[in-house]
C-alpha positions as CSV (number, residue, x, y, z in Angstrom):
1,X,177.5,163.0,65.0
2,X,176.7,160.8,68.0
3,X,173.9,161.7,70.1
4,X,174.3,161.4,74.0
5,X,171.1,161.0,76.2
6,X,170.6,163.9,78.5
7,X,172.3,163.8,82.3
8,X,170.9,166.6,84.8
9,X,174.5,168.5,84.2
10,X,173.7,168.9,80.1
11,X,171.8,171.1,78.7
12,X,169.9,170.5,75.5
13,X,172.4,173.1,73.5
14,X,175.3,171.3,74.9
15,X,174.0,167.9,73.6
16,X,174.3,169.0,70.0
17,X,177.2,171.0,70.1
18,X,179.9,169.7,67.8
19,X,183.1,171.5,69.7
20,X,182.0,170.0,72.8
21,X,181.7,166.6,71.3
22,X,185.4,167.2,69.8
23,X,186.4,168.6,73.2
24,X,185.6,165.8,75.0
25,X,186.7,163.2,72.8
26,X,190.3,165.0,72.7
27,X,190.3,164.6,76.2
28,X,189.4,161.3,76.4
29,X,192.0,160.1,73.8
30,X,194.9,162.2,75.6
31,X,193.9,160.5,79.2
32,X,194.2,157.2,77.5
33,X,197.7,157.9,75.5
34,X,198.7,159.0,78.9
35,X,197.8,156.1,80.9
36,X,199.4,153.8,78.0
37,X,202.5,155.6,77.9
38,X,202.7,155.4,81.8
39,X,202.3,151.9,81.9
40,X,205.1,151.2,79.3
41,X,207.6,153.8,81.1
42,X,206.8,152.0,84.6
43,X,207.8,148.6,82.9
44,X,211.1,149.6,81.7
45,X,212.0,151.6,84.5
46,X,214.0,149.4,86.8
47,X,214.7,146.4,84.5
48,X,218.3,145.4,84.3
49,X,219.8,145.0,81.0
50,X,220.1,141.0,80.9
51,X,222.5,139.5,78.2
52,X,221.4,135.9,77.6
53,X,223.6,133.1,76.4
54,X,221.9,133.4,72.9
55,X,223.1,137.3,72.7
56,X,226.9,136.3,73.6
57,X,229.1,135.3,70.6
58,X,230.0,131.6,69.7
59,X,233.8,132.5,70.5
60,X,235.9,134.1,73.3
61,X,234.8,134.1,77.2
62,X,234.4,136.9,79.5
63,X,238.0,136.2,80.2
64,X,239.9,135.3,77.3
65,X,239.4,136.9,74.1
66,X,242.5,134.7,72.1
67,X,239.7,133.3,69.8
68,X,239.3,136.2,68.4
69,X,242.5,136.1,66.4
70,X,242.0,136.6,62.7
71,X,238.7,137.8,63.0
72,X,237.6,141.0,61.1
73,X,238.0,143.9,63.5
74,X,234.6,145.8,62.6
75,X,232.2,142.7,63.0
76,X,234.3,141.1,65.8
77,X,234.1,144.0,68.1
78,X,230.5,144.2,68.6
79,X,231.1,140.5,70.3
80,X,233.8,141.9,72.4
81,X,231.6,144.3,73.8
82,X,228.9,141.6,74.3
83,X,231.1,139.7,76.5
84,X,231.5,142.9,78.7
85,X,234.7,144.3,77.1
86,X,235.3,148.0,77.3
87,X,238.1,149.8,75.0
88,X,240.4,150.9,77.9
89,X,242.9,152.8,75.6
90,X,244.8,152.8,72.2
91,X,248.3,153.3,70.6
92,X,248.1,153.1,67.1
93,X,246.8,149.9,65.6
94,X,247.0,148.4,69.4
95,X,243.7,148.4,71.4
96,X,243.4,147.3,75.3
97,X,239.9,146.0,76.2
98,X,239.4,145.6,79.8
99,X,236.2,143.8,81.3
100,X,235.7,145.2,84.7
101,X,233.5,142.1,85.6
102,X,236.3,139.9,85.5
103,X,239.2,142.2,85.3
104,X,240.5,140.5,82.3
105,X,242.9,142.6,79.6
106,X,242.9,142.1,76.3
107,X,246.3,143.6,74.0
108,X,244.5,143.4,70.4
109,X,246.5,144.2,67.4
110,X,244.9,145.3,63.9
111,X,246.6,144.3,60.4
112,X,245.0,145.0,57.3
113,X,241.4,144.9,59.0
114,X,241.3,142.1,61.1
115,X,242.9,141.0,64.4
116,X,246.5,139.8,63.9
117,X,247.5,139.1,67.5
118,X,245.2,139.0,70.4
119,X,246.7,138.2,74.0
120,X,245.5,138.3,77.3
121,X,247.8,140.8,79.7
122,X,247.8,142.0,83.3
123,X,244.8,143.8,84.0
124,X,247.1,146.8,85.0
125,X,248.2,146.9,81.5
126,X,244.7,148.3,80.7
């Protein structure tokens, strides 16, 4: 048990009351935790997501996905999304991917788990 020195507002019975000590310790812990959470929350508030060149796939570009032809569909999809493309629509095994930042549209056909055909088409096709 920690013994605190008396202050003008503390009576002798409060000094050795374990319940008051636990309440005081809990209050300090809660306040410290709230400050830490607030600090982390404020630093993450208005930070835009920055995609560095390290995060971009080694093939393709935000306006051309033809280099993805022959790639495994499941693995390549994340790379396409990292380049800014969003799935616009699907027709059977053909997916249309649109990049709103560049206006590019890609028509990608999948066969046996691979991109068998990747064609850049007019943005209106998406």
